[in-house]
C-alpha positions as CSV (number, residue, x, y, z in Angstrom):
1,X,123.5,98.1,94.2
2,X,124.1,96.6,90.5
3,X,125.3,92.5,90.2
4,X,128.4,92.1,88.4
5,X,128.1,91.6,85.0
6,X,129.9,90.6,81.9
7,X,128.7,93.7,79.3
8,X,132.0,94.3,77.7
9,X,132.9,98.1,78.7
10,X,132.5,99.1,75.3
11,X,128.9,97.8,75.4
12,X,128.1,99.4,78.7
13,X,126.4,103.3,79.5
14,X,127.0,106.2,80.6
15,X,123.4,107.9,82.4
16,X,123.0,111.8,82.9
17,X,119.9,112.3,84.4
18,X,118.7,116.4,84.4
19,X,117.3,117.0,87.6
20,X,115.3,120.8,88.0
21,X,115.2,122.3,91.3
22,X,112.3,120.8,93.7
23,X,110.7,123.8,94.9
24,X,110.7,124.3,91.1
25,X,108.8,121.2,89.6
26,X,105.8,119.5,89.3
27,X,103.7,123.0,89.9
28,X,100.5,120.6,88.5
29,X,100.9,118.8,92.0
30,X,100.6,121.8,94.1
31,X,97.2,121.4,94.8
32,X,97.1,117.6,95.8
33,X,100.8,117.4,97.0
34,X,101.0,121.2,98.9
35,X,104.7,121.9,100.2
36,X,105.3,118.7,100.1
37,X,105.5,118.4,96.2
38,X,109.1,119.5,96.3
39,X,109.7,116.5,98.4
40,X,108.4,114.6,95.8
41,X,109.7,115.9,93.5
42,X,113.0,115.1,94.8
43,X,111.7,111.2,95.7
44,X,111.0,110.8,91.9
45,X,114.5,111.4,90.9
46,X,115.5,109.2,93.7
47,X,113.9,106.4,92.8
48,X,115.2,107.7,88.9
49,X,119.1,107.7,89.7
50,X,118.9,104.7,92.0
51,X,117.6,102.8,88.9
52,X,119.8,103.8,86.8
53,X,123.0,102.7,89.3
54,X,120.9,99.5,89.9
55,X,121.2,98.6,86.2
56,X,124.0,96.3,85.6
57,X,124.4,97.2,81.6
58,X,125.0,101.4,83.3
59,X,128.2,101.8,83.6
60,X,127.9,105.4,85.7
61,X,125.0,108.3,86.3
62,X,125.8,111.7,86.5
63,X,123.3,113.7,87.7
64,X,123.2,117.5,86.5
65,X,121.6,120.1,88.3
66,X,121.4,123.5,90.0
67,X,120.2,122.9,93.0
68,X,123.1,122.0,96.2
69,X,120.6,119.7,97.9
70,X,120.1,117.9,95.0
71,X,123.5,117.8,94.3
72,X,124.0,116.6,98.2
73,X,121.8,114.3,98.0
74,X,122.8,112.7,94.7
75,X,126.0,112.6,96.2
76,X,125.3,110.7,99.1
77,X,122.9,108.3,96.8
78,X,126.3,107.1,94.8
79,X,125.6,109.4,91.7
80,X,128.4,111.6,89.9
81,X,127.1,115.5,90.6
82,X,127.8,117.6,87.5
83,X,126.7,121.6,88.5
84,X,123.8,123.3,86.0
85,X,126.1,126.5,86.3
86,X,125.2,129.2,84.4
87,X,123.2,127.0,81.1
88,X,120.3,128.6,80.4
89,X,117.8,125.7,79.4
90,X,117.6,122.0,79.6
91,X,119.2,121.2,76.7
92,X,121.6,123.8,77.1
93,X,122.6,122.1,80.0
94,X,123.1,119.2,79.0
95,X,124.9,119.9,76.3
96,X,127.3,121.6,78.7
97,X,127.4,118.7,81.1
98,X,128.3,115.7,77.9
99,X,131.9,117.3,77.9
100,X,131.8,116.1,81.7
101,X,131.1,112.3,80.6
102,X,133.8,110.5,82.6
103,X,135.0,108.1,79.7
104,X,134.0,107.3,75.9
105,X,130.6,105.3,75.0
106,X,126.9,104.9,74.4
107,X,125.4,107.4,76.3
108,X,122.0,108.0,77.6
109,X,119.7,111.0,79.1
110,X,117.2,109.7,81.4
111,X,114.9,112.5,82.4
112,X,114.7,112.2,86.6
113,X,110.5,111.8,86.8
114,X,110.8,108.2,86.2
115,X,109.6,106.8,89.8
116,X,107.9,103.6,88.6
117,X,111.9,102.4,86.6
118,X,113.7,99.7,87.3
119,X,116.5,98.2,86.5
120,X,115.5,96.1,84.4
121,X,113.0,98.1,82.3
122,X,115.7,100.6,82.2
123,X,118.2,98.2,81.0
124,X,115.3,96.7,77.9
125,X,115.3,99.9,77.0
126,X,119.3,100.8,76.6
127,X,119.1,96.5,74.8
128,X,116.5,97.9,72.7
129,X,118.0,101.6,71.7
130,X,121.7,99.7,71.2
131,X,120.3,98.8,68.1
132,X,120.9,102.4,66.7
133,X,122.9,105.3,66.2
134,X,120.4,108.0,68.1
135,X,116.9,106.5,69.3
136,X,114.5,108.3,72.1
137,X,111.4,106.8,74.1
138,X,108.2,108.5,73.7
139,X,106.2,109.0,77.1
140,X,103.2,108.0,77.6
141,X,101.3,110.2,76.0
142,X,103.3,109.8,73.1
143,X,104.8,113.6,72.4
144,X,107.3,113.7,74.9
145,X,110.7,112.1,75.7
146,X,111.9,110.0,78.6
147,X,115.0,109.1,77.2
148,X,117.0,110.2,74.3
149,X,120.7,107.9,73.2
150,X,123.3,108.0,71.6
151,X,126.3,105.9,70.9
152,X,128.8,108.8,72.3
153,X,127.9,111.9,73.1
154,X,129.1,113.6,70.0
155,X,125.2,111.9,68.6
156,X,123.4,113.4,70.9
157,X,121.3,116.2,70.0
158,X,118.9,117.1,73.0
159,X,115.7,118.8,72.1
160,X,113.6,118.2,75.3
161,X,110.9,120.6,75.7
162,X,106.9,120.4,74.3
163,X,107.0,118.2,71.6
164,X,109.9,116.5,71.9
165,X,109.1,113.2,70.3
166,X,109.1,114.8,67.1
167,X,111.5,117.3,67.8
168,X,114.3,114.3,68.2
169,X,112.5,112.3,65.9
170,X,113.1,115.4,63.4
171,X,117.2,114.8,64.1
172,X,116.8,111.4,62.9
173,X,116.3,109.4,66.3
174,X,114.5,106.2,66.1
175,X,111.8,106.0,67.8
176,X,112.5,102.7,70.6
177,X,108.3,101.7,71.5
178,X,107.3,98.1,72.6
179,X,106.8,95.5,75.5
180,X,108.0,96.6,78.3
181,X,108.7,99.7,78.1
182,X,105.7,101.1,80.1
183,X,107.7,101.9,83.2
184,X,110.3,104.4,81.4
185,X,107.5,105.6,79.5
186,X,105.5,106.7,82.7
187,X,107.0,110.6,83.8
188,X,104.7,112.4,86.4
189,X,103.6,115.6,85.4
190,X,100.2,115.6,87.2
191,X,97.7,113.7,89.9
192,X,96.6,111.1,87.4
193,X,100.2,110.5,85.9
194,X,101.1,109.8,89.6
195,X,98.5,107.0,90.3
196,X,99.4,105.3,86.7
197,X,102.4,105.1,87.9
198,X,102.0,104.2,92.0
199,X,99.8,101.2,89.8
200,X,102.9,100.2,88.2
201,X,104.5,100.2,91.6
202,X,106.7,103.0,92.5
203,X,110.6,103.5,94.1
204,X,111.2,103.6,98.2
205,X,111.4,107.1,97.4
206,X,108.2,107.7,95.7
207,X,106.4,105.2,98.0
208,X,107.5,106.9,101.5
209,X,106.8,110.7,100.1
210,X,103.4,109.5,98.6
211,X,102.1,107.9,101.5
212,X,102.9,111.1,103.9
213,X,100.3,112.6,101.9
214,X,97.9,109.9,102.1
215,X,98.4,109.2,98.1
216,X,100.0,105.5,97.9
217,X,97.2,104.5,100.6
218,X,95.0,105.2,98.4
219,X,96.3,103.6,95.3
220,X,98.5,101.3,96.4
221,X,95.6,98.4,96.6
222,X,94.9,98.5,92.6
223,X,98.9,97.3,91.9
224,X,98.9,94.1,90.5
225,X,100.9,91.9,92.6
226,X,101.0,88.6,90.0
227,X,102.1,91.6,86.8
228,X,105.6,93.1,89.0
229,X,106.3,89.5,89.8
230,X,105.8,88.5,85.9
231,X,107.5,91.9,84.6
232,X,110.3,91.0,87.1
233,X,111.5,87.5,86.2
234,X,111.0,88.3,82.1
235,X,113.7,91.1,82.5
236,X,111.2,93.9,82.4
């Protein structure tokens, strides 16, 4: 539950989270997760959406998905849900969903595979992005994109896919990096990135799903508790 803040309405964000059908998501985790891969994928998305819902500078959270189960779960978690419909590909689906946003204002697309994200970490990324008309946060590898932002929907030009960091830069979006963004840059596609996310500290849904297949217990001893406390008290 987010706390009440004094951020003016025009300075708050509308967050759009695309969520793929879990049964088709994260195929590179099949070898370690087996049938639980879909559970993991949904857990990543729930923790991402949960962080957005808890972020003080976020006015609304909309999930765009073509999966009825995802829609039901996200709605129960408190997000607004927009069906993906017949859109072809992620960028087209995002373009259609932008027309349904609840009110004018800043817009942020946050990909749904950031299980280590926290409300404070998202808030810091959005604070840095707010300095620019359009901006993006690159993934941990520097080639993809985890967050794309704009001052209003008309400025947003999604170019997600292979090499999206370069593609977004080519549209004129500013690359946002720096201290305090490790959590928002750590997307999870494979076992190595999941291990890193667990070491950073993941949300409750990912923790439960990873624990069910024995991954969390193996990695949890590597979590730096003092670093987690420092992040939370420093605001990122």
